[in-house]
C-alpha positions as CSV (number, residue, x, y, z in Angstrom):
1,X,116.7,142.5,55.1
2,X,117.8,144.0,58.5
3,X,115.4,143.6,61.4
4,X,114.1,146.9,63.3
5,X,115.2,147.0,66.8
6,X,112.7,146.6,69.2
7,X,111.7,149.8,71.2
8,X,110.3,149.0,74.5
9,X,107.1,151.1,75.7
10,X,107.9,152.1,79.4
11,X,105.5,153.7,81.4
12,X,108.2,156.5,81.8
13,X,107.9,157.3,78.3
14,X,104.1,157.6,78.4
15,X,103.8,160.2,81.3
16,X,101.7,162.3,79.1
17,X,99.2,159.5,78.6
18,X,97.9,159.3,82.3
19,X,94.6,161.0,81.5
20,X,91.3,158.8,81.9
21,X,89.8,158.6,78.4
22,X,86.5,160.1,79.6
23,X,88.1,162.9,80.8
24,X,89.8,164.1,77.3
25,X,90.4,162.0,73.8
26,X,93.6,160.9,73.3
27,X,96.2,162.2,70.7
28,X,97.5,160.6,67.8
29,X,100.7,160.2,69.5
30,X,99.4,159.0,72.8
31,X,97.6,156.3,71.1
32,X,100.6,155.4,69.2
33,X,102.5,154.8,72.4
34,X,99.7,153.0,74.3
35,X,98.6,150.6,71.4
36,X,101.4,148.0,71.6
37,X,100.7,147.6,75.5
38,X,96.8,146.9,74.7
39,X,98.1,145.0,71.6
40,X,100.0,142.6,73.8
41,X,97.0,142.4,76.2
42,X,94.8,141.4,73.1
43,X,96.0,137.9,73.1
44,X,94.0,135.6,75.6
45,X,97.5,133.6,76.3
46,X,99.3,136.9,76.7
47,X,96.6,138.2,79.1
48,X,96.6,134.8,81.2
49,X,100.4,135.0,81.5
50,X,100.1,138.7,82.8
51,X,97.3,137.7,85.1
52,X,99.1,134.3,86.4
53,X,102.6,136.7,87.1
54,X,101.0,139.5,88.6
55,X,98.9,137.3,90.9
56,X,102.0,134.7,91.6
57,X,103.3,134.5,95.6
58,X,105.8,137.6,95.6
59,X,104.8,139.1,92.5
60,X,107.0,137.1,90.2
61,X,106.9,133.7,88.6
62,X,109.4,131.5,87.0
63,X,108.7,130.4,83.4
64,X,108.6,126.8,84.7
65,X,105.6,127.7,86.9
66,X,103.6,129.3,83.7
67,X,103.9,126.6,81.0
68,X,101.9,123.9,82.7
69,X,99.0,126.3,82.7
70,X,98.8,126.2,78.9
71,X,98.0,123.5,76.4
72,X,100.6,125.4,73.8
73,X,104.6,124.4,73.5
74,X,107.2,126.1,75.8
75,X,108.5,128.0,72.5
76,X,105.2,129.5,72.2
77,X,104.7,130.7,75.8
78,X,108.4,132.2,75.4
79,X,107.0,134.1,72.5
80,X,104.2,135.6,74.3
81,X,106.3,136.3,77.4
82,X,108.8,138.2,74.8
83,X,106.1,140.3,73.4
84,X,104.8,141.1,76.9
85,X,108.4,141.7,78.0
86,X,108.7,144.3,74.7
87,X,105.8,146.0,75.5
88,X,106.9,147.1,78.9
89,X,104.3,145.1,80.8
90,X,106.8,142.3,82.5
91,X,110.5,142.5,83.2
92,X,112.5,139.5,83.5
93,X,115.4,138.4,85.4
94,X,117.7,135.1,84.7
95,X,118.6,133.1,87.6
96,X,120.6,130.0,87.0
97,X,118.9,128.5,83.9
98,X,115.5,129.8,84.9
99,X,114.2,133.1,83.8
100,X,111.9,135.0,86.4
101,X,108.9,137.3,85.3
102,X,107.1,140.1,87.2
103,X,104.7,142.6,86.1
104,X,105.5,146.0,85.9
105,X,103.4,148.0,88.4
106,X,103.9,151.4,86.7
107,X,102.8,150.0,83.1
108,X,99.5,148.2,84.9
109,X,98.8,151.5,86.9
110,X,99.0,153.7,83.5
111,X,96.7,151.2,81.6
112,X,94.1,151.3,84.4
113,X,94.0,155.1,84.9
114,X,94.0,155.3,80.9
115,X,90.4,153.0,81.3
116,X,89.3,154.3,84.8
117,X,86.0,155.9,85.4
118,X,86.2,158.2,88.2
119,X,83.7,157.7,90.9
120,X,80.6,159.4,90.2
121,X,81.1,159.7,86.2
122,X,78.9,158.6,84.0
123,X,79.8,155.4,82.4
């Protein structure tokens, strides 16, 4: 059985999704394209990982800086980082034996826009 190739959900692929939910409902296609990012953030470990990466000095963190913050194995952390990467929320770069991760600002901005409530709007 062959495995389906992973398709990254990049912010550039989601330009038509840049409308706050409060302004108009998402189309089925928009929801399909946004769901992987929200699903990736639905796990507490992944949400914390993204937070640690985004708030790390310089906006990027070595995997070696992340593993001690959790009571799960290094392979489990690697799996969660892979999910974040496949969803387009983080990018990675190998430097020697270590991999460094950085949050993708465009992806975070997109999710923020979708969830935003304009000032003065009724919540």
